[in-house]
C-alpha positions in Angstrom: 15.4 48.3 -44.7 16.5 51.6 -46.4 17.9 51.7 -50.3 21.4 52.0 -48.5 21.3 49.1 -46.1 19.7 47.1 -49.3 22.6 47.9 -51.6 25.3 47.5 -48.9 26.1 44.2 -46.3 28.4 45.8 -43.2 31.0 43.4 -42.1 33.6 43.4 -39.3 37.6 42.4 -39.4 39.3 41.6 -37.0 43.2 41.8 -36.7 46.3 41.8 -35.0 47.5 45.1 -33.8 51.5 44.2 -33.9 51.9 46.7 -36.7 49.8 49.4 -37.7 46.6 48.2 -37.1 44.0 49.7 -35.2 42.0 46.9 -33.9 38.9 46.0 -35.2 37.6 47.4 -38.3 34.1 48.2 -39.8 33.3 47.9 -43.2 30.6 47.4 -45.7 30.4 45.8 -49.1 28.6 46.4 -52.5 26.0 43.4 -52.6 26.3 43.9 -56.7 29.7 44.4 -57.2 32.0 43.0 -54.1 33.6 46.5 -53.8 34.8 47.1 -50.5 34.8 50.2 -48.1 35.9 51.0 -44.4 33.4 52.8 -42.1 35.3 53.2 -39.3 37.5 51.3 -36.6 37.8 50.6 -32.8 41.4 50.7 -30.8 42.1 49.7 -27.6 42.3 46.1 -27.6 45.8 43.8 -28.4 45.3 41.6 -31.2 41.7 41.4 -31.8 41.5 38.8 -34.3 38.9 36.7 -34.0 35.2 38.4 -34.0 31.7 36.9 -33.9 27.9 38.8 -34.0 25.3 37.6 -31.7 22.3 36.4 -32.9 20.5 39.7 -33.0 23.1 41.3 -34.8 23.7 44.3 -31.8 26.5 43.2 -29.9 30.2 42.1 -31.1 32.4 39.6 -29.5 36.3 39.5 -29.8 39.1 37.7 -28.6 42.2 39.6 -27.5 44.9 37.3 -28.6 47.5 38.0 -26.1 49.1 35.8 -23.4 48.9 37.6 -20.5 46.2 39.2 -18.8 45.9 41.3 -15.4 49.2 39.1 -14.4 48.1 35.9 -15.1 48.2 33.5 -17.6 45.5 34.4 -19.5 43.9 35.8 -22.7 40.9 38.2 -22.8 37.5 38.5 -24.6 36.0 41.7 -25.1 32.0 43.0 -25.8 30.8 45.6 -28.2 27.3 47.0 -29.0 26.7 48.0 -32.5 25.0 51.0 -33.6 21.5 49.9 -36.1 22.6 52.4 -38.2 26.8 53.0 -39.0 27.6 49.3 -37.6 29.9 51.1 -35.5 31.2 49.8 -32.3 30.7 50.8 -28.6 33.8 49.0 -26.2 31.4 47.5 -23.1 33.5 45.5 -21.0 36.1 42.5 -21.1 36.6 39.2 -19.0 39.8 36.7 -18.9 39.5 33.6 -20.6 41.2 31.5 -18.0 44.3 30.4 -20.8 46.6 31.8 -23.0 45.6 32.7 -26.8 42.1 32.9 -27.4 42.1 32.3 -31.1 38.3 32.0 -31.5 35.1 32.1 -30.0 31.4 32.0 -31.0 28.0 33.2 -29.2 25.2 30.0 -28.9 22.1 30.4 -30.5 20.2 32.1 -27.8 23.1 34.6 -27.6 22.9 33.9 -23.5 26.8 32.5 -24.2 30.0 32.9 -25.6 31.9 29.9 -25.8 35.8 30.6 -26.6 39.2 28.1 -27.7 42.5 28.9 -26.0 45.1 28.1 -28.6 48.1 28.6 -26.3 46.3 27.2 -23.3 44.5 24.1 -24.7 41.6 24.6 -22.8 37.9 25.8 -23.7 35.9 28.8 -21.7 32.2 29.3 -21.4 31.1 33.0 -20.8 27.5 34.4 -19.6 26.1 37.3 -21.3 24.5 40.3 -19.3 21.4 42.3 -19.7 22.9 44.7 -22.2 25.1 42.3 -23.7 28.2 42.9 -21.6 30.2 39.8 -20.5 30.3 38.2 -16.6 32.9 36.2 -15.6 32.8 32.4 -17.2 30.6 29.8 -16.2 32.7 26.9 -17.1 36.4 26.2 -18.1 37.7 22.6 -19.8 41.7 22.1 -20.0 42.3 19.9 -22.5 45.1 17.1 -22.2 47.1 14.9 -24.9 49.9 15.5 -27.6 50.5 14.2 -30.9 53.5 13.1 -33.1 54.5 16.4 -34.3 57.4 17.5 -31.5 57.1 21.0 -32.4 53.6 21.8 -32.9 52.3 19.3 -31.1 53.8 18.9 -27.7 50.3 19.9 -25.5 47.1 20.8 -26.4 46.0 23.7 -28.9 42.4 23.9 -29.1 41.7 26.0 -31.9 37.8 26.3 -32.7 34.9 26.4 -31.1 31.3 25.7 -33.2 28.0 24.3 -32.6 25.7 22.4 -34.4 22.4 23.7 -35.6 20.2 22.9 -32.7 22.7 24.2 -30.1 23.0 21.0 -28.6 26.6 20.0 -29.2 29.7 21.8 -29.6 32.9 20.6 -31.8 36.1 21.8 -30.5 39.3 20.5 -33.1 42.4 20.7 -31.3 45.6 20.9 -33.1 47.4 19.5 -30.3 45.8 16.3 -29.8 44.6 15.3 -33.4 41.3 15.3 -32.2 37.9 16.9 -32.8 36.1 16.5 -28.9 32.6 16.4 -28.7 30.6 18.0 -26.0 26.9 19.2 -25.1 26.2 22.1 -24.4 23.9 23.0 -20.9 22.6 26.0 -21.6 20.7 25.9 -17.4 23.8 25.2 -15.9 26.3 27.3 -18.0 28.2 24.5 -18.7 29.7 22.3 -21.3 29.9 18.6 -20.6 31.4 15.8 -22.5 29.5 13.6 -24.8 28.9 10.1 -24.9 31.1 9.7 -27.3 33.8 12.3 -26.4 35.8 12.5 -29.5 37.1 11.2 -32.7 40.7 10.9 -33.6 42.6 12.9 -36.4 45.4 11.2 -38.8 48.4 11.3 -36.5 50.0 14.6 -37.3 46.8 15.8 -38.6 46.4 19.3 -37.0 42.7 19.6 -37.1 42.0 23.5 -37.1 38.5 24.8 -38.5 35.3 23.0 -38.6 32.2 23.3 -40.7 28.5 21.2 -40.7 26.4 21.1 -44.0 23.7 23.6 -43.8 21.8 20.9 -44.9 22.7 18.5 -42.1 24.3 15.1 -42.1 27.8 16.0 -43.1 30.8 18.0 -41.7 34.3 19.3 -42.5 37.8 19.8 -40.4 40.1 21.3 -41.9 43.8 19.9 -40.7 46.5 22.6 -40.7 49.8 20.5 -40.3 48.7 18.3 -43.7 47.1 20.4 -45.6 44.1 18.6 -46.0 40.2 18.4 -45.5 38.1 15.5 -43.8 34.8 14.7 -44.5 32.6 13.2 -41.8 29.1 12.0 -41.8 27.5 13.5 -38.9 24.6 12.1 -36.4 22.8 15.3 -34.8 20.6 13.0 -32.5 24.2 11.5 -31.0 26.3 14.4 -31.8 29.2 12.0 -33.4 31.1 12.1 -36.4 32.1 8.9 -38.6 35.0 9.7 -41.2 34.5 9.1 -44.2 37.1 11.2 -46.6 40.2 12.8 -46.5 41.2 15.0 -49.4 44.4 17.3 -50.1 43.9 21.6 -50.6 46.7 21.4 -52.5 48.2 21.2 -56.1 49.6 17.4 -56.7 53.6 17.3 -56.5 53.1 20.6 -54.6 56.1 19.8 -52.0 56.8 23.3 -50.4 55.9 24.4 -46.9 52.3 25.4 -46.4 49.5 25.1 -43.9 45.6 25.3 -44.2 43.8 27.7 -41.9 40.5 28.2 -42.5 37.0 26.5 -43.9 33.6 27.9 -45.2 30.3 26.1 -46.9 28.6 27.9 -49.8 25.3 29.0 -48.7 23.6 26.6 -51.6 25.6 23.5 -49.9 27.3 22.7 -52.5 30.7 23.9 -52.8 33.1 23.8 -50.2 36.1 26.0 -49.4 39.3 26.2 -48.2 42.9 28.4 -47.1 46.4 27.3 -48.4 49.2 29.4 -46.4 52.5 29.2 -48.2 50.6 28.2 -51.5 48.7 31.2 -50.8 45.4 29.8 -52.1 41.9 29.1 -51.8 41.4 25.2 -52.7 37.7 24.6 -54.2 35.9 21.6 -53.8 32.1 20.3 -54.9 30.4 18.4 -52.4 28.2 15.2 -53.6 24.7 16.0 -52.3 24.1 12.5 -52.1 27.3 11.0 -50.1 29.0 14.4 -48.7 32.0 13.5 -50.3 34.4 16.2 -52.0 35.7 16.7 -55.7 38.2 19.3 -56.4 37.3 21.8 -58.7 40.3 23.9 -58.7 42.5 26.0 -56.4 42.8 29.9 -56.5 45.4 32.0 -56.0 44.4 34.8 -53.5 46.3 37.4 -54.6 48.1 38.1 -51.5 50.2 36.6 -48.9 49.3 34.2 -46.0 45.5 33.8 -46.2 44.8 33.3 -42.9 40.9 33.6 -43.0 38.1 34.2 -45.4 34.3 35.0 -45.9 31.4 34.1 -48.1 28.5 37.1 -48.4 25.8 36.1 -46.8 24.0 36.3 -51.0 26.5 33.8 -52.1 27.8 36.1 -55.0 31.7 36.8 -53.6 34.6 35.4 -51.3 36.2 37.9 -49.4 40.6 36.5 -48.9 41.9 38.0 -46.2 46.2 38.2 -47.1 47.5 38.6 -43.3 50.9 39.5 -44.1 49.9 41.7 -47.3 47.5 43.9 -45.6 45.2 42.9 -48.2 41.5 41.5 -48.4 40.8 40.5 -52.2 37.1 40.0 -53.9 36.3 37.1 -55.2 33.1 36.5 -57.3 31.8 33.1 -56.8 30.1 30.9 -59.9 27.0 29.5 -58.5 26.9 26.9 -60.8 30.7 25.5 -60.9 31.8 27.4 -57.4 34.9 28.7 -59.0 36.5 32.1 -58.2 37.3 34.9 -60.2 39.0 38.3 -58.7 37.1 41.4 -58.8 39.3 44.5 -59.3 38.4 45.7 -56.0 40.6 45.2 -53.0 41.0 46.6 -49.2 44.2 47.9 -47.6 43.2 46.8 -44.1 46.5 45.9 -41.3 46.9 42.1 -40.9 43.3 40.6 -41.3 42.4 37.6 -39.5 38.5 37.2 -39.6 35.9 38.4 -41.4 32.3 38.3 -40.5 29.2 39.3 -41.8 26.1 41.3 -40.4 23.1 39.2 -41.7 
């Protein structure tokens, strides 16, 4: 690793292209100061909102969050080669996702498959990765079926994320429309996702489960609930792939009654703190994780310095949190206190149109 590489970490920003965004932005962060610099951008894809790197970091995949692709009710997912020197992206190919509105994706630990959640379609798909990192036609497709109590937001299924466990055995798929976290087994040799023996756990009616995080030490998992602004803690059985609800806590200040929805959550690399974003209140909720019970206690709620913090990311060194304020076209850098979990805004902001997702190279 060169001195320049050691001083900086490259990251990628997925965006909505409804306004002035070019597409996916390649940036780098100073590992000592948290300062952010834009390096390049690549266009040609509509709404590459969510991005993910393969385990080797030499291929990047992005959803195209659209409702129609090649005349079908489907979104798309795109593959890119990553330059080892500059991090710049080169388009490889794209494939349909089988359902409209893909909003989240992940790459399995072997790098052989990309898995996608279609929000509008309420479905999941699994796509094999070819020899050069390009995507092949999907090997599996699963349609969710169900609804819940919020007539406007939960009239049908809305798969919101796909998340794999550390052993690459189970896939957890929160569905906002069904108020369920559905659990699948990953069958790599067959290219299939198969319902687990215990196939789901229900969320509270109207909760709207969205994003999911497993504790790095194992044993616990957390789901952020979009429609009621809460986080639910679960005990996680890694052998059976099951979840047992332990606790639900609010991400908003006591007494806050204005319109707000949660979006994203991440656990600090040290395993001691969990962070969740509020859109409307425009803040990051900070929780301490009890190492013995997995339960959460509130540390504080920090404004993000902009509007609609859809997603955010914690730097690999654990020193900084980058909050994406989608409606302000701003990424704001916060320094993380490793002892308390508290956030302090630095003077650094980066102007990126409608930022949605950040993924760091590691």
